N, C-alpha and C positions, 0 to 999 in steps of 0.2 A: 624766784628772786631769792638771792642769798642774804642771810642776816649779816649785818656788819656794823660799822661805826659811822657811816655817812648818812646824813639826813638831807632830804630834798623837800623843799616847800615851794610851791608854785601855783600859778593860775592855769597852766596849760596841761591838760591830760596827754595831749600828743607829745609834748616835750618830755613829760614824765616817762612815757613809753620809750622814747628815744634814749633816755637816761638808763632805763632798765636794760635795753639792748646793749648800750655802750658798756655798762658795768659788767654784764654777763661775760663779755669777751675779754675782760681784764681782771676777773676774779675779785671784783669789788662788791661789797655787800652794803645794804642799807639798814639803818636802825629805824628810820621813819621815811615814808614816802607819802606826802600829803599834797593833793591838788584840790583847789577850792573854786576854780572859776573866777570870773571877775565881778560877780554880783553877790557873793556870799556875805552873810552878816557876821563874819569873823574877821578880826583884824590881824594882820601879819605879826605885830608885836605879841599878841596873845598866843599865836601858834608857836612862836619862838620860845616864849616862856614855858609853854606846855612841853615842848620837846626837851628843853634843858632841865625841866623839873625831874625827870625820871632817869635819864642817862645822857649827859651832855655828849653830843656827837663830835666827831672830828673828821671831816669838816661839816659845816652847815651850809648847804647850797640853796640859794633862793633865786627864783626868777620872778620878775614882776613887770607886767606890761603897762600898768597904770594903777593909780590909787585915787580914791575919792577923798582920802584924808592923808595927804602927804606929811602933814605936821606930826602924825603919830609914828612915822617911820624914823 
C-alpha cells in the first residue's frame, strides 16, 4: 500500500481491501486506513478527530453501514 493523502475510515474490512486494490491501480496512496467493524467501542467522530490531528487528509472517505449513536455523527 502506497503512502499518500487519502484517509479511509470504515466498518468493513472487505471494502477496505477493495479500496486498496482500486487505489493500487490508480497510483493513489493512503495516509490512514482504519476499519473498526460494527461493534467497536470507538466512535466515528473520535476517529475523524484522530486522523485530522496529525495530518489532515485530502479527501477523507468514510463508509458506515449503521450506528448505534447517530446523534454523534
